[in-house]
C-alpha positions, 0 to 999 in steps of 0.5 A: 189794572186800577180800573179792574181793582176799583170795581172789585173793591166796591163789590167786596165792600157792598157784599160785606155791608149786605151780610152785616144786616143780620142781627148779632147772634141770629142766623138768617136762615134760622129766623126765617124758618116756619114752624112747619120747616122747623118741625120737619127738620127736628123730626128728621134729626130725631128719626136719624138719631133715635131710629124712629119708625114711620109711624113714630116719625109722623106722630113726632112731626105733629108734636113738634109742629104744635110745640113750634107753633106754641113757641112762636106765639109765646115769642111774639107775645114777648116781642109785643111788649115787656112781660113778666119773665117769671110767668114766661119761664113758667109757661115754657117749662110747662110746655116742655113738660107737656111735650116731653110727656107726649113724646114719652107716649110715642117713643120706646123707653130706650128712645126716650132715655136717649132723647132726654140724654140728648136734651140734657147734653144740649142744655149743658152746651148752652150753659157753657156758651153763657160762660165762654166759648165751647167748641166740640170736635171729634168727641172732644170739648174745648171751653174758652172762659171769659176773662174780665180784662 
């Protein structure tokens, strides 16, 4: 029995150590996605949520690909060295406005309204994560605030 448990324990410990190699707060699969994969995934989600036509889906795919490539380039600039955070924020805001304008030209007014509502909801959830933990299940949102203890 001991001969069986010892190798099993060693295997479990090595698997735990291997899974701990991902940086905190980063999903291993997300960080390895290419801009093409990210754009495809985002387009599929928007197609499903907004009911995009095939023509709209192709145009949205191209917009998302360009946006993801630009974001990757900006991220690599910040990783190369410390930069001006205000300048980087301004670039990101300008990029978001640019791509929102492009999407507005492709989507119907109803679809664009729904898209902006989805983005606002996403930002709200992101802000909630800064203050504590937010869980959403069955349409209900639970927030667990940080405590300084």
